N, C-alpha and C positions, 0 to 999 in steps of 0.2 A: 119754958121748957119745950112746949109744943112747937114754938117757932124755931128753936134750935134743931129739933128732930126733923121738922119739915125742911129746913135748910140743908141738913145733912143728906136727906133722901133726894132732894132736888140736885145737889152737887154730885152725888153718887150716880144718879141717872144720867146727868150730862156727861160725866166722865165715861161711863159705859158706852153711851152713844158715840162719843168722840173717838174712843178706841176702836169701835166697830167701823166707823167711817175711815179711819187711818188704815186699818187692815184691808178694807175694800179697795182703797187707793193703791195698796201695795200688792194686790192680787190680780192676776190676769190669767188667761188661758191660751194654751198652744194647741192647735188642732192639726192632726196628721191623718192622712188617708192613704191606705195601702191596700193592695189586692194580693190574694194568694189563691192557689188552685189545689183542689183535691182531685187527684188523678183517678181515672176509672179502675186502675189496677190496685188501688189502695186496700190494704188488708182489713178485714172485718174483726172487731172485738178488741184487739190490743191498742193501747195508747201509743201511737206512733208519731215521731216528729216529722214535720214537713221541712222542706228546704228553707233555711233562714232568709229573711229579707233585710237588706241593708238600707237603712233610712238615713238620708242626708238631711241634716237639720239646717235651719237658718237661724239658730238660736242667738248668735251675737246681734243680728239685726232685730230680732224679736225683742230681745232684752233692751236694746237701745230705744226701740219704738215705745217701750213701756217704762222708759226713764230709769233703767237700772243696768247693771253689768253682771256677767256670770258669777263673779266672786261675791256679789251681794245677794244672789239667790240663796234662800235658806230652806225652802221646802217645796218639793215637787211631788205630786201624787197623781195617779190616774183618776180622773174625774168620771170618765165614762168610756166604754168601749162597746160599740155596736157592730154587729155583723149582718150583712145583707147579701143575698145571692144575686149576682149580676148576670150570670150566664150558666145554664139556661134560665130565663126569667120566670118560667112557669114552675120551677122547682121550689120545694120547701125544705126545711131542715130535718125531715123525718129520717133521713139516712144517718144522722149524727147522734151518737150516744153521749159523748162527753168531749169537752174542748178546754184546753189550757193555752194561755198566751204568755210568753217569756220575753224578757229584754236582756241584752248583754252588750258588752263593748269589748274592744281589743284587750284591755287589761282588767276588766271588771267581771266578776262571776255572774252567771246567769241568775235572774230573779224572776219568779212568777209574778205577773202583774194583774192577770184576770183569768177567770175560769167560769165554767158552767158545768155542773155535775149531772144535771138532768135537763135535757132539751125538751121543751114543750112540743106537743104534737101539732103538726100543721103550721108551725111558725115560719114566717118568711123573713123575720128580723129577730135577732137575738141580742139581748142586753146582758153582757157578761158582768159578773160580780168582780169588783176591784179588790185586790188584796191590801190596798192602801200602803204598799211598799214605798219606801223613800227612793225617789228616782232622780234626785238632783244630779248625781255624778254622770248619769246617762244623758239627760236632756241638755246639759251644758256642753257636751261634746259636738264635734262636727258631724259624726255619724254614730249610729248605734244599730244593733241587730234585733229584729223581732222574729221570734220562732214560735211556731204553733205546733202543739201536740193534739192529735184528734183520735178519737175512738169511734169507729163507725158501727151503727146498729145493724146495717144491712149493706150489701154491695151496691156500688154505684155503677151504672152502665155507661156513663160518659163523664168527661171532666166537668167539674163544678167550680166556677170562679166566684170567689167571695170577696166583698169589699169590707175592710175594717176601718171604721171611723173612730179614731182615738182622740180624746180630749184630756189634756194634762192641766192640772191646776198648779199655778206657780205663785209662790209668795216670796217677795224680795224686799230688801231695804231700798230706799230711794238713793239716787246718786248724791 
């Protein structure tokens, strides 16, 4: 009886490891980098949208390089979104009270993908919280739009350029 129990445990363990390995083989990441500017005249306090940024994807090529196709992609989520001030370099995020990032496309409604409700003091890089929204229909397209809503804690005296590093986790079936 002990041998059967041991055999079942060993088989179950092998099966679990094999499934995890298959999932790893079918998962890859798409990285995008975009910049946006908070203008010096930006209002303080209210959550105000910035001008949307159109992102051109190379998704078909990315899917092909990862041995899949758009129709086989079954799950896309935002893995990480980090913001860094690029100009002026000596600036920190003390001017920012709250930030939200949204994605949309021509025929798909806007979806919040990341946010930060409380900006830490003296931070030079922000790691936003993902909403874990399903993003398959956006990432499969040739283009999508990224829009930022920001609430300032205090006025800014000059334009601030921010780089957004986005990393999307993609799970797909093999070809």
